[in-house]
mmCIF file of the N, C-alpha and C atoms, coordinates in Angstrom:
data_MODEL
# 
_entry.id   MODEL 
# 
loop_
_atom_site.group_PDB 
_atom_site.id 
_atom_site.type_symbol 
_atom_site.label_atom_id 
_atom_site.label_alt_id 
_atom_site.label_comp_id 
_atom_site.label_asym_id 
_atom_site.label_entity_id 
_atom_site.label_seq_id 
_atom_site.pdbx_PDB_ins_code 
_atom_site.Cartn_x 
_atom_site.Cartn_y 
_atom_site.Cartn_z 
_atom_site.occupancy 
_atom_site.B_iso_or_equiv 
_atom_site.pdbx_formal_charge 
_atom_site.auth_seq_id 
_atom_site.auth_comp_id 
_atom_site.auth_asym_id 
_atom_site.auth_atom_id 
_atom_site.pdbx_PDB_model_num 
ATOM 1   N N  . MET A 1 1  ? 61.731  19.757 50.091 1.00 0.00 ? 1  MET A N  1 
ATOM 2   C CA . MET A 1 1  ? 62.858  19.557 49.191 1.00 0.00 ? 1  MET A CA 1 
ATOM 3   C C  . MET A 1 1  ? 64.028  20.405 49.702 1.00 0.00 ? 1  MET A C  1 
ATOM 4   N N  . ASP A 1 2  ? 65.103  19.751 50.035 1.00 0.00 ? 2  ASP A N  1 
ATOM 5   C CA . ASP A 1 2  ? 66.259  20.478 50.540 1.00 0.00 ? 2  ASP A CA 1 
ATOM 6   C C  . ASP A 1 2  ? 67.243  20.798 49.412 1.00 0.00 ? 2  ASP A C  1 
ATOM 7   N N  . ILE A 1 3  ? 68.310  21.457 49.779 1.00 0.00 ? 3  ILE A N  1 
ATOM 8   C CA . ILE A 1 3  ? 69.273  21.930 48.782 1.00 0.00 ? 3  ILE A CA 1 
ATOM 9   C C  . ILE A 1 3  ? 69.992  20.776 48.089 1.00 0.00 ? 3  ILE A C  1 
ATOM 10  N N  . ASN A 1 4  ? 70.191  19.663 48.782 1.00 0.00 ? 4  ASN A N  1 
ATOM 11  C CA . ASN A 1 4  ? 70.874  18.527 48.156 1.00 0.00 ? 4  ASN A CA 1 
ATOM 12  C C  . ASN A 1 4  ? 70.034  17.920 47.038 1.00 0.00 ? 4  ASN A C  1 
ATOM 13  N N  . TRP A 1 5  ? 68.730  17.915 47.200 1.00 0.00 ? 5  TRP A N  1 
ATOM 14  C CA . TRP A 1 5  ? 67.840  17.414 46.149 1.00 0.00 ? 5  TRP A CA 1 
ATOM 15  C C  . TRP A 1 5  ? 67.946  18.316 44.910 1.00 0.00 ? 5  TRP A C  1 
ATOM 16  N N  . ALA A 1 6  ? 67.978  19.610 45.105 1.00 0.00 ? 6  ALA A N  1 
ATOM 17  C CA . ALA A 1 6  ? 68.118  20.550 43.992 1.00 0.00 ? 6  ALA A CA 1 
ATOM 18  C C  . ALA A 1 6  ? 69.473  20.389 43.311 1.00 0.00 ? 6  ALA A C  1 
ATOM 19  N N  . ARG A 1 7  ? 70.505  20.172 44.092 1.00 0.00 ? 7  ARG A N  1 
ATOM 20  C CA . ARG A 1 7  ? 71.839  19.954 43.509 1.00 0.00 ? 7  ARG A CA 1 
ATOM 21  C C  . ARG A 1 7  ? 71.884  18.679 42.693 1.00 0.00 ? 7  ARG A C  1 
ATOM 22  N N  . SER A 1 8  ? 71.218  17.648 43.158 1.00 0.00 ? 8  SER A N  1 
ATOM 23  C CA . SER A 1 8  ? 71.169  16.384 42.424 1.00 0.00 ? 8  SER A CA 1 
ATOM 24  C C  . SER A 1 8  ? 70.429  16.554 41.100 1.00 0.00 ? 8  SER A C  1 
ATOM 25  N N  . LEU A 1 9  ? 69.317  17.255 41.130 1.00 0.00 ? 9  LEU A N  1 
ATOM 26  C CA . LEU A 1 9  ? 68.573  17.500 39.897 1.00 0.00 ? 9  LEU A CA 1 
ATOM 27  C C  . LEU A 1 9  ? 69.381  18.341 38.917 1.00 0.00 ? 9  LEU A C  1 
ATOM 28  N N  . PHE A 1 10 ? 70.089  19.338 39.423 1.00 0.00 ? 10 PHE A N  1 
ATOM 29  C CA . PHE A 1 10 ? 70.926  20.167 38.556 1.00 0.00 ? 10 PHE A CA 1 
ATOM 30  C C  . PHE A 1 10 ? 72.043  19.341 37.926 1.00 0.00 ? 10 PHE A C  1 
ATOM 31  N N  . THR A 1 11 ? 72.653  18.448 38.703 1.00 0.00 ? 11 THR A N  1 
ATOM 32  C CA . THR A 1 11 ? 73.720  17.591 38.178 1.00 0.00 ? 11 THR A CA 1 
ATOM 33  C C  . THR A 1 11 ? 73.188  16.674 37.085 1.00 0.00 ? 11 THR A C  1 
ATOM 34  N N  . ILE A 1 12 ? 72.026  16.116 37.303 1.00 0.00 ? 12 ILE A N  1 
ATOM 35  C CA . ILE A 1 12 ? 71.423  15.247 36.283 1.00 0.00 ? 12 ILE A CA 1 
ATOM 36  C C  . ILE A 1 12 ? 71.094  16.052 35.032 1.00 0.00 ? 12 ILE A C  1 
ATOM 37  N N  . TRP A 1 13 ? 70.567  17.261 35.210 1.00 0.00 ? 13 TRP A N  1 
ATOM 38  C CA . TRP A 1 13 ? 70.228  18.110 34.068 1.00 0.00 ? 13 TRP A CA 1 
ATOM 39  C C  . TRP A 1 13 ? 71.478  18.470 33.256 1.00 0.00 ? 13 TRP A C  1 
ATOM 40  N N  . VAL A 1 14 ? 72.569  18.797 33.930 1.00 0.00 ? 14 VAL A N  1 
ATOM 41  C CA . VAL A 1 14 ? 73.817  19.132 33.240 1.00 0.00 ? 14 VAL A CA 1 
ATOM 42  C C  . VAL A 1 14 ? 74.355  17.913 32.495 1.00 0.00 ? 14 VAL A C  1 
ATOM 43  N N  . PHE A 1 15 ? 74.278  16.739 33.110 1.00 0.00 ? 15 PHE A N  1 
ATOM 44  C CA . PHE A 1 15 ? 74.765  15.523 32.476 1.00 0.00 ? 15 PHE A CA 1 
ATOM 45  C C  . PHE A 1 15 ? 73.944  15.187 31.229 1.00 0.00 ? 15 PHE A C  1 
ATOM 46  N N  . VAL A 1 16 ? 72.630  15.295 31.320 1.00 0.00 ? 16 VAL A N  1 
ATOM 47  C CA . VAL A 1 16 ? 71.775  15.025 30.160 1.00 0.00 ? 16 VAL A CA 1 
ATOM 48  C C  . VAL A 1 16 ? 72.040  16.048 29.061 1.00 0.00 ? 16 VAL A C  1 
ATOM 49  N N  . SER A 1 17 ? 72.238  17.290 29.418 1.00 0.00 ? 17 SER A N  1 
ATOM 50  C CA . SER A 1 17 ? 72.564  18.318 28.427 1.00 0.00 ? 17 SER A CA 1 
ATOM 51  C C  . SER A 1 17 ? 73.895  18.022 27.747 1.00 0.00 ? 17 SER A C  1 
ATOM 52  N N  . PHE A 1 18 ? 74.874  17.563 28.514 1.00 0.00 ? 18 PHE A N  1 
ATOM 53  C CA . PHE A 1 18 ? 76.168  17.210 27.946 1.00 0.00 ? 18 PHE A CA 1 
ATOM 54  C C  . PHE A 1 18 ? 76.030  16.049 26.964 1.00 0.00 ? 18 PHE A C  1 
ATOM 55  N N  . LEU A 1 19 ? 75.245  15.050 27.316 1.00 0.00 ? 19 LEU A N  1 
ATOM 56  C CA . LEU A 1 19 ? 75.018  13.921 26.408 1.00 0.00 ? 19 LEU A CA 1 
ATOM 57  C C  . LEU A 1 19 ? 74.311  14.375 25.137 1.00 0.00 ? 19 LEU A C  1 
ATOM 58  N N  . LEU A 1 20 ? 73.383  15.299 25.261 1.00 0.00 ? 20 LEU A N  1 
ATOM 59  C CA . LEU A 1 20 ? 72.698  15.833 24.090 1.00 0.00 ? 20 LEU A CA 1 
ATOM 60  C C  . LEU A 1 20 ? 73.667  16.578 23.174 1.00 0.00 ? 20 LEU A C  1 
ATOM 61  N N  . VAL A 1 21 ? 74.554  17.355 23.742 1.00 0.00 ? 21 VAL A N  1 
ATOM 62  C CA . VAL A 1 21 ? 75.560  18.066 22.939 1.00 0.00 ? 21 VAL A CA 1 
ATOM 63  C C  . VAL A 1 21 ? 76.468  17.066 22.232 1.00 0.00 ? 21 VAL A C  1 
ATOM 64  N N  . LEU A 1 22 ? 76.904  16.043 22.935 1.00 0.00 ? 22 LEU A N  1 
ATOM 65  C CA . LEU A 1 22 ? 77.737  15.016 22.301 1.00 0.00 ? 22 LEU A CA 1 
ATOM 66  C C  . LEU A 1 22 ? 77.009  14.336 21.160 1.00 0.00 ? 22 LEU A C  1 
ATOM 67  N N  . TYR A 1 23 ? 75.738  14.039 21.347 1.00 0.00 ? 23 TYR A N  1 
ATOM 68  C CA . TYR A 1 23 ? 74.963  13.399 20.289 1.00 0.00 ? 23 TYR A CA 1 
ATOM 69  C C  . TYR A 1 23 ? 74.878  14.296 19.060 1.00 0.00 ? 23 TYR A C  1 
ATOM 70  N N  . ILE A 1 24 ? 74.617  15.574 19.283 1.00 0.00 ? 24 ILE A N  1 
ATOM 71  C CA . ILE A 1 24 ? 74.493  16.498 18.162 1.00 0.00 ? 24 ILE A CA 1 
ATOM 72  C C  . ILE A 1 24 ? 75.829  16.651 17.432 1.00 0.00 ? 24 ILE A C  1 
ATOM 73  N N  . VAL A 1 25 ? 76.908  16.766 18.183 1.00 0.00 ? 25 VAL A N  1 
ATOM 74  C CA . VAL A 1 25 ? 78.223  16.985 17.576 1.00 0.00 ? 25 VAL A CA 1 
ATOM 75  C C  . VAL A 1 25 ? 78.709  15.739 16.839 1.00 0.00 ? 25 VAL A C  1 
ATOM 76  N N  . LEU A 1 26 ? 78.483  14.587 17.404 1.00 0.00 ? 26 LEU A N  1 
ATOM 77  C CA . LEU A 1 26 ? 79.023  13.355 16.823 1.00 0.00 ? 26 LEU A CA 1 
ATOM 78  C C  . LEU A 1 26 ? 78.064  12.661 15.863 1.00 0.00 ? 26 LEU A C  1 
ATOM 79  N N  . ASN A 1 27 ? 76.926  13.261 15.598 1.00 0.00 ? 27 ASN A N  1 
ATOM 80  C CA . ASN A 1 27 ? 75.968  12.677 14.677 1.00 0.00 ? 27 ASN A CA 1 
ATOM 81  C C  . ASN A 1 27 ? 76.535  12.719 13.260 1.00 0.00 ? 27 ASN A C  1 
ATOM 82  N N  . LYS A 1 28 ? 76.425  11.622 12.532 1.00 0.00 ? 28 LYS A N  1 
ATOM 83  C CA . LYS A 1 28 ? 77.007  11.546 11.190 1.00 0.00 ? 28 LYS A CA 1 
ATOM 84  C C  . LYS A 1 28 ? 76.332  12.482 10.201 1.00 0.00 ? 28 LYS A C  1 
ATOM 85  N N  . ARG A 1 29 ? 75.074  12.867 10.469 1.00 0.00 ? 29 ARG A N  1 
ATOM 86  C CA . ARG A 1 29 ? 74.392  13.791 9.563  1.00 0.00 ? 29 ARG A CA 1 
ATOM 87  C C  . ARG A 1 29 ? 75.037  15.167 9.582  1.00 0.00 ? 29 ARG A C  1 
ATOM 88  N N  . ASN A 1 30 ? 75.725  15.525 10.649 1.00 0.00 ? 30 ASN A N  1 
ATOM 89  C CA . ASN A 1 30 ? 76.347  16.841 10.761 1.00 0.00 ? 30 ASN A CA 1 
ATOM 90  C C  . ASN A 1 30 ? 77.795  16.852 10.293 1.00 0.00 ? 30 ASN A C  1 
ATOM 91  N N  . LYS A 1 31 ? 78.331  15.726 9.896  1.00 0.00 ? 31 LYS A N  1 
ATOM 92  C CA . LYS A 1 31 ? 79.746  15.648 9.526  1.00 0.00 ? 31 LYS A CA 1 
ATOM 93  C C  . LYS A 1 31 ? 80.082  16.568 8.361  1.00 0.00 ? 31 LYS A C  1 
ATOM 94  N N  . GLN A 1 32 ? 79.229  16.614 7.350  1.00 0.00 ? 32 GLN A N  1 
ATOM 95  C CA . GLN A 1 32 ? 79.497  17.463 6.190  1.00 0.00 ? 32 GLN A CA 1 
ATOM 96  C C  . GLN A 1 32 ? 79.500  18.939 6.581  1.00 0.00 ? 32 GLN A C  1 
ATOM 97  N N  . ASN A 1 33 ? 78.629  19.342 7.498  1.00 0.00 ? 33 ASN A N  1 
ATOM 98  C CA . ASN A 1 33 ? 78.622  20.736 7.948  1.00 0.00 ? 33 ASN A CA 1 
ATOM 99  C C  . ASN A 1 33 ? 79.932  21.108 8.628  1.00 0.00 ? 33 ASN A C  1 
ATOM 100 N N  . TYR A 1 34 ? 80.449  20.201 9.467  1.00 0.00 ? 34 TYR A N  1 
ATOM 101 C CA . TYR A 1 34 ? 81.710  20.472 10.146 1.00 0.00 ? 34 TYR A CA 1 
ATOM 102 C C  . TYR A 1 34 ? 82.875  20.467 9.167  1.00 0.00 ? 34 TYR A C  1 
ATOM 103 N N  . ASN A 1 35 ? 82.845  19.582 8.183  1.00 0.00 ? 35 ASN A N  1 
ATOM 104 C CA . ASN A 1 35 ? 83.899  19.576 7.171  1.00 0.00 ? 35 ASN A CA 1 
ATOM 105 C C  . ASN A 1 35 ? 83.872  20.854 6.341  1.00 0.00 ? 35 ASN A C  1 
ATOM 106 N N  . ASP A 1 36 ? 82.669  21.321 5.993  1.00 0.00 ? 36 ASP A N  1 
ATOM 107 C CA . ASP A 1 36 ? 82.562  22.577 5.245  1.00 0.00 ? 36 ASP A CA 1 
ATOM 108 C C  . ASP A 1 36 ? 83.093  23.753 6.055  1.00 0.00 ? 36 ASP A C  1 
ATOM 109 N N  . ALA A 1 37 ? 82.787  23.774 7.331  1.00 0.00 ? 37 ALA A N  1 
ATOM 110 C CA . ALA A 1 37 ? 83.270  24.857 8.187  1.00 0.00 ? 37 ALA A CA 1 
ATOM 111 C C  . ALA A 1 37 ? 84.787  24.804 8.332  1.00 0.00 ? 37 ALA A C  1 
ATOM 112 N N  . ALA A 1 38 ? 85.339  23.598 8.449  1.00 0.00 ? 38 ALA A N  1 
ATOM 113 C CA . ALA A 1 38 ? 86.791  23.466 8.584  1.00 0.00 ? 38 ALA A CA 1 
ATOM 114 C C  . ALA A 1 38 ? 87.509  23.855 7.301  1.00 0.00 ? 38 ALA A C  1 
ATOM 115 N N  . ASN A 1 39 ? 86.939  23.512 6.161  1.00 0.00 ? 39 ASN A N  1 
ATOM 116 C CA . ASN A 1 39 ? 87.576  23.817 4.883  1.00 0.00 ? 39 ASN A CA 1 
ATOM 117 C C  . ASN A 1 39 ? 87.362  25.263 4.442  1.00 0.00 ? 39 ASN A C  1 
ATOM 118 N N  . SER A 1 40 ? 86.380  25.937 5.014  1.00 0.00 ? 40 SER A N  1 
ATOM 119 C CA . SER A 1 40 ? 86.116  27.305 4.592  1.00 0.00 ? 40 SER A CA 1 
ATOM 120 C C  . SER A 1 40 ? 87.278  28.232 4.928  1.00 0.00 ? 40 SER A C  1 
ATOM 121 N N  . ILE A 1 41 ? 88.038  27.903 5.943  1.00 0.00 ? 41 ILE A N  1 
ATOM 122 C CA . ILE A 1 41 ? 89.192  28.727 6.299  1.00 0.00 ? 41 ILE A CA 1 
ATOM 123 C C  . ILE A 1 41 ? 90.257  28.643 5.209  1.00 0.00 ? 41 ILE A C  1 
ATOM 124 N N  . MET A 1 42 ? 90.475  27.445 4.689  1.00 0.00 ? 42 MET A N  1 
ATOM 125 C CA . MET A 1 42 ? 91.487  27.265 3.647  1.00 0.00 ? 42 MET A CA 1 
ATOM 126 C C  . MET A 1 42 ? 91.017  27.790 2.297  1.00 0.00 ? 42 MET A C  1 
ATOM 127 N N  . GLU A 1 43 ? 89.724  27.741 2.045  1.00 0.00 ? 43 GLU A N  1 
ATOM 128 C CA . GLU A 1 43 ? 89.197  28.161 0.745  1.00 0.00 ? 43 GLU A CA 1 
ATOM 129 C C  . GLU A 1 43 ? 88.957  29.660 0.658  1.00 0.00 ? 43 GLU A C  1 
ATOM 130 N N  . ASP A 1 44 ? 88.952  30.352 1.787  1.00 0.00 ? 44 ASP A N  1 
ATOM 131 C CA . ASP A 1 44 ? 88.670  31.779 1.807  1.00 0.00 ? 44 ASP A CA 1 
ATOM 132 C C  . ASP A 1 44 ? 89.880  32.552 1.301  1.00 0.00 ? 44 ASP A C  1 
ATOM 133 N N  . ASN A 1 45 ? 89.663  33.335 0.278  1.00 0.00 ? 45 ASN A N  1 
ATOM 134 C CA . ASN A 1 45 ? 90.736  34.162 -0.268 1.00 0.00 ? 45 ASN A CA 1 
ATOM 135 C C  . ASN A 1 45 ? 90.598  35.553 0.339  1.00 0.00 ? 45 ASN A C  1 
ATOM 136 N N  . ASP A 1 46 ? 91.153  35.723 1.525  1.00 0.00 ? 46 ASP A N  1 
ATOM 137 C CA . ASP A 1 46 ? 90.985  36.995 2.214  1.00 0.00 ? 46 ASP A CA 1 
ATOM 138 C C  . ASP A 1 46 ? 92.177  37.928 2.039  1.00 0.00 ? 46 ASP A C  1 
ATOM 139 N N  . THR A 1 47 ? 93.080  37.603 1.112  1.00 0.00 ? 47 THR A N  1 
ATOM 140 C CA . THR A 1 47 ? 94.186  38.520 0.853  1.00 0.00 ? 47 THR A CA 1 
ATOM 141 C C  . THR A 1 47 ? 93.665  39.665 -0.005 1.00 0.00 ? 47 THR A C  1 
ATOM 142 N N  . PRO A 1 48 ? 93.998  40.875 0.347  1.00 0.00 ? 48 PRO A N  1 
ATOM 143 C CA . PRO A 1 48 ? 93.487  42.020 -0.421 1.00 0.00 ? 48 PRO A CA 1 
ATOM 144 C C  . PRO A 1 48 ? 94.121  42.083 -1.813 1.00 0.00 ? 48 PRO A C  1 
ATOM 145 N N  . ASP A 1 49 ? 93.347  42.603 -2.732 1.00 0.00 ? 49 ASP A N  1 
ATOM 146 C CA . ASP A 1 49 ? 93.871  42.803 -4.088 1.00 0.00 ? 49 ASP A CA 1 
ATOM 147 C C  . ASP A 1 49 ? 94.870  43.950 -4.048 1.00 0.00 ? 49 ASP A C  1 
ATOM 148 N N  . ASP A 1 50 ? 95.939  43.796 -4.797 1.00 0.00 ? 50 ASP A N  1 
ATOM 149 C CA . ASP A 1 50 ? 96.985  44.823 -4.784 1.00 0.00 ? 50 ASP A CA 1 
ATOM 150 C C  . ASP A 1 50 ? 96.613  45.900 -5.796 1.00 0.00 ? 50 ASP A C  1 
ATOM 151 N N  . GLU A 1 51 ? 95.750  46.825 -5.378 1.00 0.00 ? 51 GLU A N  1 
ATOM 152 C CA . GLU A 1 51 ? 95.314  47.915 -6.250 1.00 0.00 ? 51 GLU A CA 1 
ATOM 153 C C  . GLU A 1 51 ? 96.030  49.220 -5.921 1.00 0.00 ? 51 GLU A C  1 
ATOM 154 N N  . SER A 1 52 ? 96.931  49.186 -4.957 1.00 0.00 ? 52 SER A N  1 
ATOM 155 C CA . SER A 1 52 ? 97.583  50.436 -4.544 1.00 0.00 ? 52 SER A CA 1 
ATOM 156 C C  . SER A 1 52 ? 98.734  50.815 -5.481 1.00 0.00 ? 52 SER A C  1 
ATOM 157 N N  . GLY A 1 53 ? 99.163  49.912 -6.342 1.00 0.00 ? 53 GLY A N  1 
ATOM 158 C CA . GLY A 1 53 ? 100.209 50.235 -7.290 1.00 0.00 ? 53 GLY A CA 1 
ATOM 159 C C  . GLY A 1 53 ? 101.614 50.130 -6.724 1.00 0.00 ? 53 GLY A C  1 
ATOM 160 N N  . ARG A 1 54 ? 101.763 49.478 -5.618 1.00 0.00 ? 54 ARG A N  1 
ATOM 161 C CA . ARG A 1 54 ? 103.102 49.358 -5.021 1.00 0.00 ? 54 ARG A CA 1 
ATOM 162 C C  . ARG A 1 54 ? 103.920 48.332 -5.725 1.00 0.00 ? 54 ARG A C  1 
# 
């Protein structure tokens, strides 16, 4: 097995991994999780309470 065979296998492995990531990200079952994560920034009340008396 020469280096070109190893490079070909690595390329195929990276491509299959990329397709797996796309499947996971674009799966409709995960849509609500992504929407919750996107909306959590707007719903987070991270402004400090004005307790200093200014």
